[in-house]
N, C-alpha and C positions, 0 to 999 in steps of 0.2 A: 878773718879763718879765709884761707886760700882756699880757694875751691875750684877744682879742676872741672869744667863741664862739656859733654859731649852733647850738642845742639841736636845732632839727626837723630831726627825722631825714626825709629825702628819699627816697623807696620808688622802687628801680629792680627792672624783672623783667628775667630771662634763662631763656632754654632753655637748657638743660644741653647742649652742645655748638657752643650758639652763641656769639655777641659780644655783649659790653655795653660803654658807655663812659658813665664816672661825672664830670662835668664839675667841674673846679674853679678858681674865679676866681684867677687870679694878677695882673690887674691893678693899680698901684701906685695907691695914693689920692692921690697928689702927681707931679708931672713931676718932682723932683728927687730923688724914692724908687726903690728897683728891688727887685724881689724878691732874696733872697740864700739862700734854702732853703725846699724843697717836701717835706713827708713824708707819707707815707701809713701809717695804723696800721689794723689792723684786731681789731673786739673791744677786750678788754683786754689785749692783746699791748703790751707794751713798748717792744719793737722796732719799726720801722718795716717795711713791708714793702715800702715802695719810696721812695727818696731822690734828689730831683734838688738838686744841688749847684753854685749860681752863687755863692760867695763870693768867688771868685779872677777870676770874670769876667762879663761879660752873660750873661744866663741863656740865650741861644740857643747860647751856646759851653757850658753846664754841663756838669757829668758825669751821668751816671744809675746808680743802683744796684738793682738788684732784688734782693730778696730768693730763695733756693734755692727758697724752698716756692710759689712763683710761677714762676722761673727766666723762661725765652723768653715764657712764655702773655701777660704783663706788660708796658706801656710805657707812656710819658707822651708823647701827641703835641702838640707846640707849635707844630703847622705848623696847625691848625685853628682854626675861628673861637672855637670853647669847648673850650680845651684841660682833659686830662681823662685819667685812668686808664682804661685800656683791658686788658679783658680777651678773650683768645683762644686758643683754645675755654674757655668756660665750663664748670666741673665742678661738679658737687653741691656739694660741699664748699666751696666759693667764698661760698656763702650765708653772711649774717652783717653785721654793723654795720662799717659804713666810716668813717674822719675823713680831712681832709685840711687839713693844719697848713700854712699860707705865713708865713713869716717874710720881715720887708723889713729892708733897712738903718738908716730912721730909725724907719717907722709901727710901730705895735705890730702883734703876731702875730693872725693870725686865723686861725680853725679851724671846718672846714665838716663837716656828719654824714650819712652816706648809708645806709640798708639795701637791701642786695642781696639779692630772692628768688629763687633758682633752681628755676626749673620742670624738672621730670625726668617725659616723659612715659612712660607704660605702656611695657615692655618688646617683651610680647606678649601678642594675644589668641586663646583657643582654643575653637572649639567641640566640643562631646562630645553625646553622646547617653545615653540614660537610664543605660546601663551603664557609662557614662564614657569610652568610647572615643570618640578622635578623629575628627573628621570632615572629611576633605580634599574639597572642589571641590562634591563633591552628597552628596543627603542622599537615600537608598533605593536602590533603588525600596522606596516604602510604598505600601501597596493603598490606593484610592478608597474613602473614606469610613470610614477609621479615623483614627486620634489619632496626633499624635509630637510628642515633647519633646525642647526643644534646649536646652542647658545654655551659656552663654560665663561664659566666666573670663578677667580680666584680670590679667595678671601683671607687677609693679612701678608706677613710677609715685609723684610726688612734688610736689605734694600727690595725695592718694589718690583716682583718679579717677571718673566716673561712668560705668555701663556700660549700655547701651542697645541696643533692638532694633528694626531696622529692615526696613520691607518697600519696595523702591526707595527712594523717598524720603518714604514716610508713617511717621512714630513710632508702633509697636507696642506697646511697654512701655519703663520707665523706672525702674521698681523693679529695686533692686541691693543688697546685703548684701556687709558684708566675713566670710570666712570665719575660721576659727581659724587655717589657714596664712596670712593675710591676703590673700589673693585677693580681688579682687572681684565678685562672681558675679550674674548676672542668667540667671534659666529661665523659658522663655516655652511653651506647649504650644499645638498648632495641633490644632482640633478640627474633626471632620469632614471631610479634606479634599477638598476638588471638583477637578471636571476642571479648572474656571479656575487651579488651584492650580499648575497643571504646568509646572514650569522656572521657576517663581517665584525670586526671588534674595532671601534672606535674611540682613543684615548686622546683625551685633555689632559695637558703636564704644565705644571706652573714650577718654573725654576728660577733662586736668585743666586747660587752658587752653584760650584762645581766639589764642592766636599759630602754634598751629600745626595741621597737619591732625590730626585724632581715630587714633588707632593702630585699622585694624580689619580684619576677617575676614570672608568672604562664601559662603554654599553655596547650590547651587543645587536645587530639589527635584525629585527625581523620582516618578513615578508608576505603578501599575499600573493602567489603565484597563478598565472594561468595556466589549466592545461596545456601541455604539449599536444597533447595527440589522443585519441580514440579509435580504437577497431575492432568491428565485430570480429572473434578470431577463429570460432571454430561452428561455421555452416559449415553442414554436410553437403556434400557435390548435390543431393536433392533430399526432400521430404517423402517421407508417407504419410498419405492422410489417414486418420485416425490413431496412429503410434507417435506416441507423446517424445518429445526434442526437446533438447536444452540448448539454449545459446548463449552466448558468454560473450562479452563486452569488455574489452580492456581498455584502461585511459593511466594517461603517466604526468607528472609534472606538476599536479595541482598542488596548490598548499593553503589553505586545509583541503583536505582530500576532495574530491569533484563529488557533486552528486549527480548520480546516473538516470535517465529514464529511456522509457522504450516509446517506440509510437509505430503502429501499425496504420499506413498511410498521415492521415490528418489525427487518426483517433490516439488518446496516451492510455495505455495499457502497463496495469500493475507486475512493477519489477518484481525480481524474485530476492536470494542474499547477495549480498556485498560481501567482498574478502579484501582486507585491506592489509598490503605489504608489510612487512617488520619496520621500514622506515617512512611509511607514511606515503612514498612518493607513488606507488601504484596502486588502483582500484579497481577490483573485477566484480561488474554485472553479471546474474544470469538470468536468465530468461526461459521458463518451460512452459510449454504450453503446448497442445493435440490438435494440429495443422487439420483443414479442413479443404474440401476443392475449390469451397471460395479464397483459398489463401494462394493459391496459385497468382503468381504473378506480383502479388502483392508485393509493400518495397516494406520493408521493416527500418528503422533506422533508430540508432542509439547515440544518445546525448551525453556531453558530459560539459559541467560547470562550474567555476567556482562560486559558491552561492556569496562572496565576497566582492567580489568583480561582477557587476552585471553585464557586461557587455563580454563576458568569456567563454560563450558557449561556441561549442565546436561538435561538430556530428560525421558519423559515418552510417551511410545507407547502403542494403543490400536488399538486393530482389528475389526472393526464394522461389524457388519451382520444387511444386509438389506436384508426385505421382500417385494419383487414384485411379479405382477402377472404374469402368466406364458407368455414367449414368444414362440411363434410356428412357425416353419415351414417346411411346406407339403412340400416332394418331393418324385420321385418314390424309389423305394430300388435301393439300390449301385450297385447290378449288373444287372441291367436291362437296355439296351441299348433301346433308343426311336426307333431306326432305326430296330431293330431284332422283335419288337412287332408283333405278327398276332394274327386277328380274331380266337378265340380259345385257343389263349396262357394265363398263369396266371400272374396277375399284381398285384402288392403288392406295398401299397403305408407306407413312413415313417413319421409321427411324430414326428419331433424333437422336444425336451422340454428344456428350461431353464426356472427354477422357482425356489423360496426360498418365504415360506417353498416348500417341494416340494409337487406337485401335489396330491389330493387323489383321483381323479376322472377324467377318458378319456372319452372322448364319439367321434362320428365318425357322421357326418351328409352327406346326398345326396339329392341335391337339397331342403335345409333347414330342410329335413325331419331327423328326429334320425334313424340310422342306427344300424340296430341288424344281428347277426349272422343267417345265412340262408344256412345250407349247401346244399340244395336241389338246390338253387338258384346260389351257385358256391361263397355266401360271406360268410368269417370271418372275425370277427372284434378282434382283441386280443391287448388288453391295445393300445401300441401305434404303433400299426401296423393293416393296415387293406388289406386282400386276397381278390383279383378279379379274380375267377377260372373260366377258360375258359370262355374268354370276349365275350360280345354279344352286338347286337346293343341297348338290354336295359340297360346296364351299360354306357351307352354317359349321359353326366350331369356334373354336379359341383361338387365335394368332398370337404369335410372340416372336419379337426377335431377341436375340443374343449375340454381345459383343466380346471381343478377346482383347485385351492388353496384359504384358507382365505376366504371362501364365495365367491370369485370374480371367474366368467369365462372368458376365453378369447378365442380368436378363431383365429384360421388361415386364410391364405388367401384360396380364392376360386382355384380348380383346375379344369379345362374342362376336361375332355377326352370323345376324339371321335375316327372316325377312315375314312379314306377318301376311293376314288376308287381302291388305291393301296395295302387295307387294312391294314395300316401302323395308327399306333394309337398315338395321340401327345396330351399332357396336354399344357395350353396356361395361363398363370397367365396376370390378369388384367394391359393392359399396361398403368404404371403411369409416365414414365419419360423415355428419350431418351436409359439409359442403358436396359430399356424391352423390347424398341425397337427391338435391337442387337440380345437380346435371341430370341424374336418371330421371328426373320428372320433365325436364326440359327435352326427353327424348322420346319420351311417349308421344303416339300418335293418335289421331282422330281413328275412332270406331273400337277405342279400347276403355273402360269403365272401370279405373280401379281404385280402390280406396288404400294406403298404405298406412297402418297405424303403428306410427315412430312418436313415442311420448317420452320429452324426460320426468325422470323421477317424481312420483308424489305420494302423499303417505294412504297406505292402504284403509287404517281407521282414522279417520282425522279429528276423532273424539279427542279432547284430553284427560288424560288418565293419571291418577293422583297415586303417587305410592308412599307410604309411612315406613321409616325407618328410623333406627336410633343411631347416635354418633358410635363411630366406629364400625358400625354394622355395613357390609355388604352388599349391594343389590344388583340383582340381574334384569336388565329390561332389553325387551330385543324390538328392536323399528324394523317393521315388515315396510317394504315400498311397493310399488307398481312403477315397472319404469319397461321400455323396450327401445334401444338393448337391453340384456338384464344384467349386461357388464356396468357394475354399479361402484363406484369408488364413494364412501362415507366418510361424515365429518359429525363428531359430537363436540358439543360446548355446555359449559351450567351458564345460566344468566342468571346472577341472585341480584339483590339491592345495592352493588358497589361495582361488580363490575362480569365482564365475560370472561369466564375460564376454556380455554381449549382441554379437551377430556380426550388421553389418548390411549387406554385403558381397554380395548374393546377388539370384538372378532368381525371379520365381515365374512358373507358366502354371497356371492351372487345378490338378490335384492332385500337379504334380509344381514341383520346386524345387532348383536350384541354387546352391550357396554357393561362392564363391572365397575359400580360406583361405589365409594367408601365416603359418608360424609366425617370429615375429622372434627369439624367444628359448626356452630353455629350459619358461617358464610358459606358453609357445604351446603346449604339448603337453597333450592329455588327451581328453578325449571331447566330442566334436560333438553338439550335441543338438539335435533338430528335431521342431518341434511343428506342429500345423493346428488350424483351427477353422473352422466353416461355421456355418450357421444353426441346424443342429441341438444344437451344442456345442463344446465345446475337445477336443483327443486327451489321452487319458487317460497314456497312457505313450509318451515320445518315441521317435524313432528311434534310435538310438544308432552312433555313427560314431568309432572310436579311432583317433585320430594319436597316431602312434609317430616317434621322428626314428630315420633312418637313418645311418648312416656316410657320412663324406665320401670322396670317390676315394684321398685322401693317406692314410686315418686305418683303410684297410682291411686287415685280418690275414690274408685269405683267400688262400691260395696255390692257383696252377692247379690242383693236383692234388686238392686238398681240393673245389673247383668241379666237376671232373669225376667224382667219386664222388657228390658229391651230385645229380647230373643222373642219375647211372644207377641211382642209388635212386628217385630220383624216376618213372623211367620203368618199374621193375619195380611201383611202387604201382598209376601208370595202368592198368597191364594187367591186373593183377586187379580193380581196379574194373568194367571194359570186360569181363570174363567173367562176373562176378557179375551185372553185369546182362543178359548173353544168356540165361542160365541161369534168371533168376527171368522174363523173357520170356517164356519158353519154357512155364514151369511154370505163367503165369498164363493163356496160348492153351489150353492144355487143360483147366483149372478151367472157363473160359466156357464152352466146347463143350460140357461135360458141363451148367451150369446150362441153357443155351437147350434145350437138350432135355428137361430137367425141365419148362420153361414150358409147351411144345406140349403136353405132357399136362395143362395146368391148364387146368381149364372157368372162365374170366373173362367174365362178362355185358357186356364191353368192349368192340368192335369196332374203334375208333378214337376219335383225339381229336384236337385241334388246341390250339397255342400263339398267342394273341395277348395285343398291347395293351391295356389297359384303356379305352384313347381309341378303340378300334375302333368304329366304328359300326355292326358287326351287333347285332342286337336277340335276346332272347330266349335270351340265355344263362344256363347254371345254373354258379356260380363255386366254382372250387377254387382253395386259394391255396399257394404254393410254399411247403415248411416252411423252418426257418431255415437249413438248410445249402445250399437254392438248388436242390433234388432236388424234382421231381414228386410230388405226395401228391393223393390222389383224397378227397374227402368226399362222403355220399350224402344228396344234398338232397331235400325237398319238391317236386315239381313245382309250378313256376311260370309263373304266364299267359305266351304266347309272345312276348307286345308289351312286355316288360320293356325299361323306358331304366334303365339303370345311371348313376351321375354322372360327371363327366368327372373326370379324374386332376388334381392338385394339381402345380402347376408345380414341376420340379426334381424329383418322386416317380417312383418304379419302381413300379407299381399291377400286378400280372401276375394276369388270369382263366384259368383252364384251362377252357373251352366242352366241354360233354357234348351231346351230343344227348339229344332227347328218348326214345331208345330206350336210353338207356344206364339209368335207371332204371327201376325195378320198379314 
């Protein structure tokens, strides 16, 4: 058989999964000739993979016989301009050398050769970190300024793909190698990540042809960013003491949001609310507080820190200015000793001032009247100092300094100047608390015997009282105390077998307090404790009221007869007590008459006395204190000058004196 063969193989490329058509010229060389048989072979196979048989009729009615190997994936299309063998879909094993053999009825046989190359794209591209862990969608968060290594591996593909790294549309790296497992790998290291790298898209591509889109995988970069800036943005020009103010601090640039703190000096203070902007880039922290005079000149610091970056702390500091009204303290001159001042000496006062802004006016008052310099009267007013020359009785009274700033006046405490029979001058500040009491006692001089009865609260009735009450029944108990001063703050509590519980439902007035108590269950019974406290101190031992349960009416087991017997016994007990009291009173009267008879016989050089408050305006008393039991006692003192002036009593204190006539003392 005469076969004319085209030995040049025509290359055709097909992508696995795609479609390929290899044309075979079946046109007859002459008009009187026709095609009788078309055979397709692959490689060295002796059996055709596809047969078109037109030996029994025209080619249009020929029979088609595909091999079992290709089955329905292959057919020979006669209805196209260039008929050929079509494979759809193409598989990897379809790659190879194909021959098309065309036999004619009269003409010699023709043979054509084709080389089909099947391209298999990579199956998968994986992105991993340094430890080999796969990364899905996002890298990080990674710290700003650090390095990060990304690994890309392409799996599958024929021919072997090239693997490249891209940022957006910019090629970063095209170096790759094949691992022992057959994967194609490309590693890339991103150096010193910057803020501009945030949310950057990094793409790894694997490609082995230009017919299909490369297989790829992309990840976005997430970063921990340091705060760029922190600023205290709303400090007023100055703050006013006692007036609430809000400071605001703003920080930008941190991711995640900055943690903000406030400091006053070296002391951390609680922050207020934090507001975050929509994009999370700005954080606003507010600090609300009421400034005091002590805050003037203090440094307030606002810090911002990314909690994920230990060395990311930044801060802003402002020194605040606080305006406050003058704070005054009136005192004797530092060089003057109280015990060394005598009538006729010079005395001067210092008005110690603390103010911001500084005061623009300082004045002095004597008995609430403005004091002016009067050289003839020995009064010299010099701004913050007051000088009294050659003090006399006319100088006795209360002194005060007044200072003004920003239109507001502030007065010092009143200081009383007086002198006693020993011609010693004292000043006494109003006694407001126990500390002032000690200062007052320190100023008392020889020649005055005083007993100051200042006591912390104690129970008026120290006996334990018992109250019976049913559950859900309200009990009213009044706690009465003895205290001086009488301004007492009360506290009630219940002590049961389990715990101590504060009781809040009570009212108080002076040294008396009434509690309204309702036991709800058995734990509501126990000892009700009452304490009081005043300026002297807190009550040492509480007053105790024991609350016990009583039976309900339907639970009573006492019969009427038992009740009658109890009444009779109680009557006998009361009668016995009355008889005992009468006998004791009669015995006491006889004893008293005997004592009075003895006193009439005693020669005592004291004719009479009277008791007055130390606030009395009577001059020249000799002073005798009351003893600790409240009984009068007599002390013999050296005779004092007749015109002695005693200091006034402190507020809330009982100062008692027993005045003796000069004739009492020999």
